[in-house]
TIROVEX-214439 format. One record per residue (C-alpha): x, y, z. Coordinates in steps of 0.02 Angstrom, whole numbers, padded with zeros to 5 digits, always signed. Example, Ala and Ser with C-alpha at 12.3 -4.5 7.8 and 13.67 -1.06 7.14 Angstrom:
+--------+--------+--------+
!     xx !     yy !     zz !
+--------+--------+--------+
! +00615 ! -00225 ! +00390 !
! +00684 ! -00053 ! +00357 !
+--------+--------+--------+
***
This chain:
+--------+--------+--------+
!     xx !     yy !     zz !
+--------+--------+--------+
! -01430 ! +03793 ! +02640 !
! -01271 ! +03776 ! +02537 !
! -01261 ! +03661 ! +02387 !
! -01143 ! +03549 ! +02487 !
! -01268 ! +03541 ! +02628 !
! -01409 ! +03499 ! +02508 !
! -01305 ! +03360 ! +02431 !
! -01267 ! +03285 ! +02601 !
! -01450 ! +03291 ! +02650 !
! -01507 ! +03209 ! +02488 !
! -01373 ! +03074 ! +02498 !
! -01418 ! +03038 ! +02679 !
! -01598 ! +03009 ! +02625 !
! -01539 ! +02899 ! +02481 !
! -01423 ! +02802 ! +02597 !
! -01566 ! +02765 ! +02716 !
! -01677 ! +02705 ! +02575 !
! -01539 ! +02589 ! +02513 !
! -01514 ! +02523 ! +02690 !
! -01699 ! +02486 ! +02703 !
! -01704 ! +02403 ! +02532 !
! -01556 ! +02290 ! +02572 !
! -01597 ! +02251 ! +02754 !
! -01651 ! +02073 ! +02712 !
! -01482 ! +02041 ! +02628 !
! -01387 ! +02099 ! +02783 !
! -01503 ! +02004 ! +02900 !
! -01461 ! +01846 ! +02802 !
! -01276 ! +01875 ! +02841 !
! -01226 ! +01940 ! +02670 !
! -01150 ! +02101 ! +02605 !
! -01270 ! +02199 ! +02494 !
! -01217 ! +02233 ! +02314 !
! -01282 ! +02400 ! +02251 !
! -01259 ! +02435 ! +02065 !
! -01261 ! +02616 ! +02006 !
! -01292 ! +02639 ! +01820 !
! -01376 ! +02752 ! +01692 !
! -01437 ! +02745 ! +01513 !
! -01291 ! +02839 ! +01434 !
! -01129 ! +02927 ! +01486 !
! -01135 ! +03098 ! +01565 !
! -01287 ! +03072 ! +01676 !
! -01196 ! +03068 ! +01843 !
! -01183 ! +02883 ! +01887 !
! -01000 ! +02888 ! +01941 !
! -01033 ! +03048 ! +02040 !
! -01180 ! +02964 ! +02126 !
! -01084 ! +02802 ! +02160 !
! -00938 ! +02893 ! +02240 !
! -01042 ! +03009 ! +02349 !
! -01159 ! +02869 ! +02402 !
! -01012 ! +02759 ! +02454 !
! -00939 ! +02909 ! +02546 !
! -01106 ! +02935 ! +02634 !
! -01105 ! +02754 ! +02695 !
! -00947 ! +02790 ! +02797 !
! -01064 ! +02876 ! +02921 !
! -01139 ! +02706 ! +02965 !
! -01039 ! +02647 ! +03117 !
! -01066 ! +02461 ! +03086 !
! -01033 ! +02465 ! +02898 !
! -00877 ! +02472 ! +02789 !
! -00922 ! +02527 ! +02612 !
! -00821 ! +02466 ! +02463 !
! -00829 ! +02568 ! +02303 !
! -00808 ! +02452 ! +02152 !
! -00756 ! +02519 ! +01982 !
! -00834 ! +02399 ! +01857 !
! -00832 ! +02525 ! +01715 !
! -00676 ! +02448 ! +01640 !
! -00672 ! +02563 ! +01488 !
! -00693 ! +02734 ! +01570 !
! -00619 ! +02698 ! +01743 !
! -00679 ! +02866 ! +01811 !
! -00700 ! +02802 ! +01988 !
! -00525 ! +02726 ! +01995 !
! -00449 ! +02891 ! +01939 !
! -00518 ! +02979 ! +02092 !
! -00390 ! +02890 ! +02201 !
! -00201 ! +02884 ! +02203 !
! -00197 ! +02701 ! +02260 !
! -00293 ! +02632 ! +02112 !
! -00145 ! +02531 ! +02047 !
! -00124 ! +02343 ! +02054 !
! -00224 ! +02196 ! +01988 !
! -00394 ! +02258 ! +02041 !
! -00558 ! +02193 ! +01973 !
! -00481 ! +02155 ! +01803 !
! -00356 ! +02031 ! +01878 !
! -00495 ! +01944 ! +01972 !
! -00599 ! +01926 ! +01813 !
! -00452 ! +01882 ! +01702 !
! -00350 ! +01766 ! +01813 !
! -00465 ! +01715 ! +01956 !
! -00373 ! +01817 ! +02088 !
! -00474 ! +01837 ! +02251 !
! -00565 ! +02002 ! +02267 !
! -00510 ! +02023 ! +02448 !
! -00329 ! +02045 ! +02395 !
! -00376 ! +02181 ! +02269 !
! -00477 ! +02289 ! +02389 !
! -00374 ! +02434 ! +02456 !
! -00395 ! +02573 ! +02582 !
! -00415 ! +02750 ! +02523 !
! -00362 ! +02915 ! +02602 !
! -00543 ! +02934 ! +02659 !
! -00573 ! +02855 ! +02828 !
! -00669 ! +02689 ! +02818 !
! -00696 ! +02699 ! +02630 !
! -00619 ! +02554 ! +02532 !
! -00595 ! +02537 ! +02345 !
! -00593 ! +02396 ! +02220 !
! -00511 ! +02481 ! +02070 !
! -00514 ! +02424 ! +01890 !
! -00329 ! +02384 ! +01893 !
! -00245 ! +02333 ! +01730 !
! -00402 ! +02320 ! +01624 !
! -00396 ! +02205 ! +01474 !
! -00517 ! +02161 ! +01337 !
! -00534 ! +01984 ! +01404 !
! -00580 ! +02053 ! +01576 !
! -00719 ! +02155 ! +01495 !
! -00783 ! +01997 ! +01411 !
! -00794 ! +01913 ! +01582 !
! -00909 ! +02049 ! +01651 !
! -01056 ! +01960 ! +01574 !
! -01022 ! +01782 ! +01629 !
! -00979 ! +01656 ! +01765 !
! -00825 ! +01748 ! +01828 !
! -00928 ! +01902 ! +01868 !
! -01053 ! +01788 ! +01957 !
! -00909 ! +01721 ! +02061 !
! -00853 ! +01899 ! +02101 !
! -01029 ! +01943 ! +02160 !
! -01032 ! +01785 ! +02266 !
! -00869 ! +01842 ! +02347 !
! -00945 ! +02013 ! +02382 !
! -01098 ! +01936 ! +02464 !
! -00988 ! +01820 ! +02567 !
! -00892 ! +01969 ! +02639 !
! -01028 ! +01981 ! +02772 !
! -01156 ! +02110 ! +02831 !
! -01023 ! +02230 ! +02894 !
! -00979 ! +02268 ! +02713 !
! -01079 ! +02351 ! +02574 !
! -01023 ! +02359 ! +02393 !
! -01067 ! +02508 ! +02282 !
! -01031 ! +02457 ! +02102 !
! -01006 ! +02589 ! +01967 !
! -01049 ! +02502 ! +01803 !
! -01047 ! +02554 ! +01620 !
! -01203 ! +02641 ! +01552 !
! -01335 ! +02514 ! +01500 !
! -01349 ! +02573 ! +01320 !
! -01160 ! +02583 ! +01298 !
! -01118 ! +02399 ! +01326 !
! -01208 ! +02233 ! +01335 !
! -01114 ! +02190 ! +01495 !
! -01198 ! +02329 ! +01595 !
! -01368 ! +02247 ! +01591 !
! -01293 ! +02084 ! +01655 !
! -01209 ! +02174 ! +01800 !
! -01373 ! +02258 ! +01844 !
! -01466 ! +02092 ! +01852 !
! -01340 ! +02024 ! +01978 !
! -01367 ! +02165 ! +02103 !
! -01474 ! +02168 ! +02258 !
! -01532 ! +02340 ! +02205 !
! -01499 ! +02445 ! +02049 !
! -01491 ! +02633 ! +02066 !
! -01530 ! +02701 ! +01893 !
! -01472 ! +02882 ! +01876 !
! -01582 ! +02995 ! +01770 !
! -01518 ! +03171 ! +01737 !
! -01644 ! +03310 ! +01733 !
! -01673 ! +03385 ! +01559 !
! -01535 ! +03275 ! +01487 !
! -01589 ! +03092 ! +01490 !
! -01717 ! +03054 ! +01353 !
! -01871 ! +02957 ! +01408 !
! -01849 ! +02829 ! +01269 !
! -01671 ! +02794 ! +01330 !
! -01739 ! +02753 ! +01503 !
! -01873 ! +02639 ! +01429 !
! -01747 ! +02547 ! +01320 !
! -01627 ! +02528 ! +01467 !
! -01761 ! +02453 ! +01578 !
! -01808 ! +02330 ! +01442 !
! -01627 ! +02274 ! +01428 !
! -01605 ! +02256 ! +01616 !
! -01764 ! +02154 ! +01628 !
! -01910 ! +02150 ! +01748 !
! -01821 ! +02034 ! +01871 !
! -01700 ! +02170 ! +01926 !
! -01740 ! +02275 ! +02080 !
! -01727 ! +02451 ! +02004 !
! -01744 ! +02619 ! +02092 !
! -01719 ! +02789 ! +02013 !
! -01602 ! +02929 ! +02065 !
! -01655 ! +03096 ! +01991 !
! -01496 ! +03198 ! +01964 !
! -01478 ! +03384 ! +01929 !
! -01652 ! +03441 ! +01978 !
! -01661 ! +03603 ! +02078 !
! -01824 ! +03609 ! +02176 !
! -01910 ! +03775 ! +02201 !
! -02055 ! +03818 ! +02315 !
! -02170 ! +03670 ! +02341 !
! -02102 ! +03576 ! +02188 !
+--------+--------+--------+
***
């Protein structure tokens, strides 16, 4: 099996687990909000967020929206040529509706909410009422949508832990032989026990019965 085939298989399994974990949200008529984060940069959270959102395009009754909430790094927004405009930053900074900032991508059925013109004041709003309003707008988009939110690493900013607490499920990316155990422990303490956290183990090559 090629590496691409293995990735697709693993992401399909992850997609199904996320669908199961958020079924109650969809059954209640809301769009699930899935936050993807990690302890520190370089552990594969943006990679995971993008490929997971891409995997969700295989669901015939679901339109995934990839949200770039990492306002400093903006790695997810840079993957697309149509990442210009107000984006998430304008919504946080000026109260612009999220719906007007979501754009189509060149990938069929995959939508994007880019960072847009990020400002320091927009970053400040990530940890407050305006972010709560943005999450409420996401939920209100209905069960035919699902939002995959790429956030800053938990130990890099104080805002990341707030974003994680607002999610229906948090996918915490741990990179094999890279992420220190104490970084994971500290991150979980910051996120808090009330968050619904699941782990994504990145970079592990299984051999034999391992």
